[in-house]
C-alpha positions as CSV (number, residue, x, y, z in Angstrom):
1,M,107.7,1.5,-52.8
2,N,108.3,0.8,-49.0
3,P,108.4,3.8,-47.0
4,T,110.8,3.6,-44.1
5,L,111.0,5.5,-40.7
6,E,113.3,8.0,-42.2
7,D,111.2,8.7,-45.1
8,G,108.2,9.5,-42.6
9,L,110.6,11.5,-40.5
10,R,111.9,13.5,-43.4
11,A,108.2,14.1,-44.6
12,L,107.5,15.4,-41.0
13,R,110.2,17.7,-41.1
14,E,109.6,19.2,-44.4
15,A,105.9,19.9,-43.4
16,S,107.0,21.5,-40.1
17,E,109.4,23.8,-42.1
18,Q,106.4,24.7,-44.3
19,A,104.1,25.2,-41.6
20,A,106.4,27.5,-40.0
21,S,106.1,29.9,-43.0
22,I,102.2,30.2,-43.0
23,R,100.9,33.0,-41.3
24,I,97.2,33.3,-40.8
25,E,95.7,36.8,-39.9
26,L,92.5,37.0,-37.8
27,D,90.6,40.2,-38.2
28,D,88.9,41.9,-35.2
29,R,85.5,40.8,-36.2
30,Y,86.5,37.3,-36.2
31,L,88.2,37.6,-32.8
32,R,85.0,39.2,-31.4
33,A,83.0,36.5,-32.5
34,I,85.4,33.9,-30.9
35,A,85.4,35.8,-27.5
36,L,81.5,35.9,-27.5
37,A,81.4,32.2,-28.0
38,E,83.9,31.5,-25.3
39,A,82.1,33.8,-22.9
40,L,78.6,31.8,-23.3
41,P,77.8,29.9,-20.1
42,E,77.6,26.5,-21.6
43,N,81.4,26.9,-22.8
44,Q,82.7,27.8,-19.1
45,S,84.9,25.2,-17.3
46,G,82.6,23.1,-15.1
47,A,79.5,23.5,-17.3
48,D,77.3,20.4,-17.9
49,K,78.4,19.1,-21.1
50,T,77.0,15.7,-20.9
51,W,74.4,16.3,-23.8
52,V,77.4,15.8,-25.9
53,W,77.8,12.1,-25.2
54,R,73.9,11.7,-25.3
55,M,73.9,13.0,-28.8
56,D,76.8,10.8,-29.8
57,R,75.3,7.6,-28.6
58,A,71.8,8.5,-30.3
59,F,73.9,9.3,-33.3
60,R,75.6,6.0,-33.6
61,E,72.5,4.1,-32.4
62,H,70.6,5.7,-35.4
63,Y,73.2,4.9,-38.0
64,K,73.9,1.4,-36.7
65,R,70.3,0.5,-37.6
66,A,70.6,2.2,-41.2
67,K,70.2,0.0,-44.0
68,P,71.3,0.8,-47.7
69,L,68.5,1.7,-50.1
């Protein structure tokens, strides 16, 4: 089967119609946990997040040198 653009667009339309009917309810305990995490100093706008890039680089370097057993 060779999917066409129309096939792809139809699939997206169907998926978006299904998504509109999905309802996710978040309880107060979960919302409180999110609020606490967002209030942490390291999650504030302007906080230094350069550690993310350092960790990503170290991760990639480590696995670049990995060899199968």
